Phi, psi and omega in degrees: 000133178256109183257126178247131183244112190235174179200154182280351184216164177276164175063025178271350185103017183302315180289323176304311177308310189293319177298316183286323176301325178283330175292331187271349180296143188280342180234184185296142184219141172253128184248112184256110174273103173274001179270079189292337181289331183209066181292131179227006181297328191287352182283338181261356188235124177255119182196197189252123173298135187256315176193158168232133186237121181291139183242134186229164189232124184292123184245132179294147171228124190266132164270101192286349179287330182260342183283132177256019175054042177293323176092009179297329188286319181289324173298337185272323188287121187273356188244011178056031178281343176223121187231139175224111175253065184061022180228180175296140181298140171263148183247133168248082191310322183295339178263352188286137172266349174083019187284340179084358191297318178307315182295326183281332179272350185291114184296337187258002181056042184260009185237123165237178186243143180229137180290135169241121181294136182234347174172198173223156175252122187252140176236130179228146177248108173247102189052243180265011178264121167260110173276127170238114183230149173257142170237103185293139183292150177297139174091345178280132188279326199240117182282323183313320177293328172292320180296315181292329173293322185289310178293343183288341185276002171303312181070192183281116179234147174299162185298322181266014180284147179258136167235138190238124182256111176277102192279159169292164181279164176093203187218025182273190189300314181302331179289308180314305184292334175286321184288320185313131176087358180280146175279337185198142176244134178253120175263116174273125181219188186217151182285054181230174181293322178293317175312302190288330175300317189275339174291315180304317178293320175297317183299312180303321179301305186294322181297329177295316183274359173063041175245131177311132180211159175225173186241141171232135176265119172261156186051042176300137180096356175277340185229235190233191180258014181298326174299319180299314190287331186286319183288322176298315186291330188260351182074025182272122184297130171261105189263341174195159171230128178257121188303155168284085181250123189296326180300326172297314180296324170307302179304318173306308186297340182261011181064038183248147179284136187301320190282352173272317178289318185236074186312331183294346177270356175305319186293313181303307186295320179299316176297325177299314185296325182286323173293325176299319180286334171296317175295322169305318188276333191258351175262120178285120177284127167277155178301126181294150177292150176298127174294144178294170184301318184305325194273320183303329188276000000 
């Protein structure tokens, strides 16, 4: 099972839920921190670093001696990463998605690809948890290529093996890149007006991707019941409520896993993991819509 833990906004407790679900898993689990702009799952896991792998993106390089300024490359690129205004093409590496299309449409075969570093993928082993996280280099504009590199480290897994994807907050392209291919999504929210607003956005996103999903309310008791009423009205499974317990915040501030610091929460997280698996097996997943050209690149 591939479980993605997401949220419509930051600060809801998404990483807390993801790390604790990995901790209560009974067998080996892969935890992928796909929030590559600010990974933080490693702060809660003490383990041995296994390897660091540099990730690159293929960027076009123009051989001006062969280029005739036809402009085919610029007309093909939807991101304006290569532009030819009746001159030799100009390449803007920060905009390039590495699709290789400009090289393929060039009639003069004047374009080749060169690797450009965008970040690293780090692997750490902490007991039965294998943490795989991406770390985007400073100044790199696009996170999805590195997120896809992190997910590629899932490798061949048994059908019943558990992988947990800790998604970036929000509903933008990095979140879409994380959620694609997940079997089920867990949306973490809080019982506040802001929590409800961003939950509605996140729910609409997951429905568009046609992935089964449920909701966890974190810091329950600190706000009102508007999130509960929304879930009931929309038929969204409310899988768990984590109380507004000061001790959880204190454990978090010390970099401790909640179920280790407060064993009484072990049962709640174990039941949540079982509920997620039941949701996956009982909900018929609709075929996902074909992504637009921009998303495929």
